C-alpha positions in Angstrom: -10.4 -3.8 2.4 -11.8 -1.4 -0.2 -8.8 -1.8 -2.4 -9.2 -5.6 -2.2 -13.0 -5.9 -2.5 -13.8 -3.2 -5.1 -12.1 -4.9 -8.1 -13.8 -8.2 -7.1 -17.2 -6.6 -7.1 -16.4 -5.1 -10.5 -15.4 -8.5 -11.9 -18.7 -9.9 -10.5 -20.6 -7.2 -12.3 -18.8 -8.0 -15.6 -19.6 -11.7 -15.1 -23.3 -10.9 -14.6 -23.3 -8.8 -17.8 -21.6 -11.5 -19.9 -23.6 -14.5 -18.6 -27.1 -13.0 -18.4 -29.4 -11.4 -20.9 -29.6 -8.1 -19.0 -27.5 -6.2 -21.5 -26.1 -8.9 -23.9 -23.4 -7.0 -25.8 -22.2 -8.4 -29.1 -18.7 -9.4 -30.0 -17.9 -6.2 -31.7 -18.8 -4.1 -28.6 -16.8 -6.3 -26.3 -13.8 -6.3 -28.6 -13.9 -2.5 -28.8 -14.1 -2.4 -25.0 -11.1 -4.6 -24.7 -8.9 -2.4 -27.0 -10.2 0.7 -25.3 -9.3 -0.6 -21.9 -5.9 -1.6 -23.0 -5.1 1.8 -24.6 -6.6 3.8 -21.7 -4.6 1.7 -19.2 -1.4 2.1 -21.1 -1.8 5.9 -21.3 -2.6 6.0 -17.5 0.4 3.9 -16.7 2.6 6.1 -18.9 1.2 9.3 -17.4 1.6 8.1 -13.8 5.0 6.4 -14.4 3.7 2.9 -13.5 6.0 0.6 -15.3 4.6 -2.6 -13.6 1.0 -1.9 -14.7 2.2 -1.0 -18.2 4.0 -4.3 -18.5 1.0 -6.2 -17.0 -1.3 -4.7 -19.6 1.1 -5.7 -22.4 1.0 -9.3 -21.0 -2.8 -9.3 -21.2 -2.8 -7.9 -24.7 -0.2 -10.4 -26.0 -2.0 -13.3 -24.2 -5.4 -12.5 -25.8 -3.8 -11.8 -29.2 -1.8 -15.1 -29.2 -4.8 -17.3 -28.3 -7.0 -15.5 -30.9 -4.4 -15.7 -33.6 -3.5 -19.4 -33.3 -7.2 -20.3 -32.7 -8.2 -18.6 -35.9 -11.3 -17.2 -34.1 -12.6 -20.7 -33.0 -12.6 -22.2 -29.6 -9.3 -24.1 -29.2 -10.2 -27.7 -28.5 -6.9 -28.9 -29.9 -4.1 -27.9 -32.3 -2.2 -24.6 -32.3 -4.9 -22.8 -30.4 -4.9 -25.2 -27.6 -1.1 -25.1 -27.4 -1.2 -21.3 -27.3 -3.8 -21.4 -24.5 -1.8 -23.8 -22.5 1.4 -21.8 -22.9 -0.4 -18.6 -22.0 -1.9 -20.3 -18.9 1.6 -20.8 -17.5 3.4 -17.7 -18.7 0.7 -15.1 -17.7 0.6 -15.9 -14.0 4.4 -16.3 -13.9 4.7 -12.8 -15.4 2.2 -11.3 -12.9 4.2 -12.8 -9.9 7.4 -11.4 -11.3 5.8 -8.0 -11.8 4.6 -8.0 -8.2 8.0 -8.8 -6.8 9.7 -6.2 -8.9 10.3 -2.7 -7.5 8.4 0.1 -9.2 11.0 2.3 -11.0 8.8 4.1 -13.5 9.6 4.4 -17.1 13.4 3.8 -17.0 15.1 2.3 -19.9 17.2 0.0 -17.7 14.0 -1.5 -16.3 11.7 -1.5 -19.4 14.3 -2.9 -21.8 14.8 -6.2 -20.0 11.0 -6.6 -19.4 10.4 -6.0 -23.1 13.1 -8.5 -24.1 11.5 -11.1 -21.8 8.0 -10.5 -23.3 9.5 -10.8 -26.8 11.2 -14.2 -25.9 8.0 -15.5 -24.4 6.0 -14.5 -27.5 8.5 -16.4 -29.7 8.2 -19.4 -27.4 4.4 -19.4 -27.7 4.7 -19.1 -31.4 7.1 -22.0 -31.7 5.1 -24.3 -29.4 1.8 -23.5 -31.2 3.2 -24.0 -34.7 4.7 -27.4 -33.7 1.2 -28.8 -32.8 -0.9 -30.5 -35.5 -3.8 -28.6 -37.1 -7.0 -28.6 -35.1 -9.8 -30.9 -36.2 -13.0 -28.9 -36.6 -15.2 -31.8 -35.5 -13.5 -31.9 -32.1 -14.2 -28.2 -31.3 -17.3 -28.8 -29.2 -17.0 -26.3 -26.2 -19.4 -23.4 -26.2 -18.2 -20.1 -24.8 -20.8 -20.2 -22.1 -19.6 -23.6 -20.8 -16.2 -23.8 -18.9 -13.6 -25.7 -20.8 -11.1 -28.0 -19.0 -7.7 -26.5 -18.5 -4.4 -28.3 -18.2 -3.2 -29.1 -14.6 -0.1 -27.0 -15.1 -2.4 -24.0 -15.9 -4.5 -24.5 -12.8 -1.5 -25.0 -10.6 0.2 -21.8 -12.0 -2.8 -19.6 -11.5 -3.4 -21.0 -8.0 0.2 -20.5 -6.9 0.3 -17.0 -8.4 -3.0 -16.0 -6.7 -1.6 -17.1 -3.3 1.6 -15.1 -3.8 -0.3 -12.0 -4.9 -2.7 -12.3 -2.0 0.2 -12.6 0.5 1.8 -9.6 -1.1 -1.3 -7.5 -0.7 -1.7 -8.5 2.9 1.9 -7.5 3.6 2.0 -4.3 1.6 -1.7 -3.1 1.4 -1.0 -1.6 -2.0 -3.6 -1.2 -4.8 -1.2 -2.5 -7.4 -1.0 -5.9 -5.7 -4.8 -6.1 -5.5 -5.1 -5.1 -9.1 -2.7 -7.8 -10.2 -4.6 -10.3 -8.1 -8.0 -9.6 -9.6 -6.7 -9.1 -13.1 -5.2 -12.6 -12.7 -8.6 -13.9 -11.7 -10.3 -12.3 -14.7 -7.6 -13.7 -17.0 -8.2 -17.2 -15.5 -11.9 -16.9 -16.3 -11.0 -15.8 -19.8 -9.0 -19.0 -20.3 -11.6 -21.1 -18.5 -14.2 -20.1 -21.1 -12.0 -20.9 -24.1 -9.8 -17.8 -24.5 -11.6 -16.6 -27.6 -15.1 -15.3 -28.3 -17.2 -12.7 -26.6 -17.0 -13.8 -23.0 -13.3 -14.5 -22.8 -12.5 -11.1 -24.5 -14.9 -9.5 -22.0 -12.9 -11.0 -19.1 -9.6 -9.8 -20.7 -11.2 -6.3 -20.9 -12.2 -6.5 -17.3 -8.6 -7.4 -16.4 -7.3 -4.4 -18.2 -9.8 -2.1 -16.5 -8.9 -3.5 -13.1 -5.3 -2.7 -13.7 -6.2 0.8 -14.9 -8.3 1.2 -11.8 -5.3 0.2 -9.6 -3.4 3.2 -11.1 -6.2 5.6 -10.1 -6.4 4.0 -6.6 -2.7 4.4 -6.1 -2.9 8.1 -7.2 -5.7 8.6 -4.7 -3.7 7.1 -1.8 -0.7 9.3 -2.7 -2.9 12.4 -2.7 -4.9 11.6 0.5 -2.5 9.6 2.6 0.9 10.4 4.0 3.4 7.9 2.7 5.7 8.0 5.7 3.1 7.5 8.5 0.2 6.0 6.4 -2.2 8.4 8.1 -4.6 10.5 6.0 -2.9 13.6 4.8 -3.7 17.4 5.1 -5.9 17.2 2.0 -7.9 14.4 3.5 -8.2 16.5 6.7 -9.6 19.5 4.8 -12.0 17.3 3.0 -13.2 15.8 6.2 -13.8 19.3 7.7 -16.3 20.0 4.9 -18.4 17.1 6.1 -18.4 17.8 9.8 -21.7 18.8 11.5 -21.8 20.3 15.0 -21.1 19.2 17.6 -17.6 18.1 16.9 -14.1 18.5 18.5 -10.7 19.0 17.0 -7.4 18.1 18.8 -4.1 19.4 17.6 -1.0 17.3 18.5 2.6 18.3 18.3 5.7 16.2 19.1 7.8 18.0 21.8 11.3 19.1 20.8 11.1 17.2 17.5 13.7 19.5 15.9 16.2 18.6 18.7 15.5 14.9 18.0 16.4 15.4 14.3 19.5 17.4 15.1 20.7 14.9 17.7 19.9 11.6 16.2 19.4 12.3 12.4 16.4 12.4 10.1 16.2 8.6 9.9 15.5 8.5 13.6 13.1 11.4 13.2 11.1 9.4 10.6 11.0 6.5 13.1 9.6 8.9 15.8 7.0 10.1 13.4 5.9 6.6 12.5 5.9 5.7 16.2 3.7 8.6 17.2 1.4 8.1 14.2 0.8 4.5 15.1 -0.4 5.6 18.6 -2.6 8.3 17.0 -4.1 5.8 14.6 -5.5 3.8 17.5 -6.9 6.8 19.5 -10.1 6.0 21.4 -13.2 8.0 21.5 -14.2 7.7 17.8 -11.4 10.0 16.6 -9.6 10.0 13.2 -6.0 11.1 13.1 -4.4 13.1 10.2 -0.9 14.3 9.6 -1.0 18.0 8.8 2.7 18.4 8.1 6.1 18.0 9.9 5.5 16.9 13.4 2.0 18.3 13.6 -1.1 16.1 13.6 -4.8 16.6 14.0 -7.6 14.4 15.3 -11.3 14.9 14.4 -14.0 13.7 16.8 -17.4 13.9 15.2 -20.3 14.2 17.6 -18.0 14.8 20.6 -17.5 17.7 23.0 -14.4 18.5 24.9 -15.7 17.0 28.1 -16.2 13.7 26.3 -12.6 13.5 25.2 -10.4 14.5 28.1 -9.9 10.9 29.3 -9.3 9.7 25.8 -6.7 12.4 25.1 -5.0 11.9 28.4 -4.8 8.2 27.6 -3.3 9.0 24.2 -0.7 11.4 25.8 0.3 8.7 28.2 0.5 6.1 25.5 2.9 8.3 23.5 5.0 9.0 26.5 5.3 5.3 27.3 6.4 4.4 23.8 10.1 4.0 23.2 12.5 3.5 20.3 15.6 1.2 20.6 18.6 2.9 19.2 22.2 1.7 18.8 24.7 3.1 21.2 27.6 5.5 20.1 30.4 4.2 18.0 33.1 2.4 20.0 35.7 4.6 18.5 34.1 7.5 20.4 34.2 5.8 23.7 37.0 5.8 26.2 39.1 2.7 26.0 40.1 2.7 29.6 43.5 1.6 30.9 46.1 0.6 28.4 46.0 -3.1 27.5 49.7 -3.6 27.8 49.4 -2.6 31.5 46.5 -5.0 31.9 48.6 -7.9 30.6 51.3 -7.1 33.2 48.9 -7.4 36.0 48.0 -11.0 35.5 46.2 -13.4 33.2 42.8 -13.0 34.8 42.9 -9.3 34.7 44.0 -9.5 31.0 41.1 -11.8 30.1 38.6 -9.4 31.8 40.0 -6.4 29.9 39.8 -8.1 26.6 36.1 -9.0 27.2 35.4 -5.4 28.1 37.1 -4.1 25.0 35.5 -6.5 22.7 32.0 -5.9 24.0 29.8 -4.0 21.4 27.9 -0.9 22.0 24.9 -1.4 24.1 21.5 -0.2 22.8 19.7 2.6 24.5 16.1 3.8 24.4 14.6 7.0 23.1 11.3 8.3 24.3 9.2 11.2 23.1 6.3 13.2 24.4 3.5 15.2 22.7 1.5 18.2 23.6 -2.2 18.3 22.8 -4.7 21.2 22.4 -8.4 20.5 22.0 -11.4 22.7 21.1 -15.1 22.0 20.3 -17.7 23.6 18.0 -19.7 25.5 20.6 -20.6 29.1 21.5 -18.9 31.7 19.3 -16.8 29.0 17.4 -19.1 28.2 14.5 -16.7 27.4 11.7 -14.0 24.7 11.5 -11.4 27.4 11.1 -12.4 29.0 14.4 -12.2 25.6 16.1 -8.8 24.8 14.7 -7.5 28.3 15.8 -8.8 27.7 19.3 -7.2 24.2 19.4 -3.9 25.7 18.2 -4.0 28.3 21.0 -4.6 25.5 23.5 -1.7 23.7 22.1 0.6 26.7 22.5 -0.5 27.0 26.2 0.4 23.3 26.6 3.8 24.1 25.2 4.3 27.1 27.4 3.2 25.3 30.5 6.0 22.7 30.1 4.9 20.4 27.3 3.6 16.8 27.6 0.1 17.8 28.6 -3.4 18.2 27.4 -5.0 21.7 27.3 -8.4 22.8 26.3 -9.7 25.9 24.7 -11.8 26.7 27.8 -10.0 29.0 30.3 -11.3 27.0 33.2 -9.6 23.8 32.1 -7.5 22.5 35.0 -3.9 22.0 34.1 -2.5 18.5 34.2 0.7 17.7 35.9 3.7 18.0 33.6 5.6 14.8 32.9 9.3 14.3 32.4 10.2 13.1 28.9 13.1 11.3 27.3 14.4 14.0 24.9 11.8 16.7 25.8 
């Protein structure tokens, strides 16, 4: 939700600056901000290998430049400027949708060359359409930049359809780039709605460029503080959270039982599925905990303001939830299975037996289920354990005791903690 709402709040702040007398920047300052945002965004996109954002910034730059050039600095009521505005109103949202649907491949020539060719062809199209229109009549230029100008129906439809596609893409993917494209599209629509040229439209184009640059920063933050495979916060986020903890608090260390055996038996793709499965259960842990992936099959859960006694039921419920979760896997290859009696002998025993044998031989491999378990160790910040490092060490020791005691159990740092009954596990 932060990735979705923050650019919207920024766009609202830009609108307040442009349409009120709080700051009232002049055209030169707004134009400088626009070019500064474009250059900064392009540099960030190049540095972080974001080819989609780089292309989107070029689209915004070309759109603003085309409208400004063919309008000769005046609000386009008709003539070449109006034709350029109408063409941009269709091509800009179309390009944003195509960039959203395209996979991110960084700065690769095989990707950037076709995109650059498309932008060149579109620029030529805009130029041809704009020059074919009659010259604008100055007396008909009546719209002030503070008053919304009517847009062609095709432009409104294109922006509406593109906004719907980008919103759906964000809901499905939860990526900052999709949110950035959505709000940059909204800012571009406002730029066209207020004439496409002048202080306010250029200000909205600058806002669109800044929103796209912010999407790069947000994406870098997610890569640094979130695990890409499980979508849980990463080890760096875990250490940052430790700095903000205040006693009392508890830390639970979680380890998937026999995870190496799972990888060796079923392969790393299945191992990744197991990690995602366990992470999905950890993400919904009760008791006010926040789960983190510390590396490999190791996870940690922070419980601010909780003691060990407060968490035993929640951790036992989590352990049972992981144990009850299963993965559906394909059965072994039919070439590795025994084929049974020879089919020639089956045909000799009668037509009914033959049909039955053929059905048995043609039957595909049946799926089977894979279950996993986890061991959990928990410790609280009390007594001699003052620092987070001491609490983590105590939780690790409790985790080792859970492993030694048979796995698939919850152990506490307290020596008097009663041992829970060991559970049988699928691969453990």
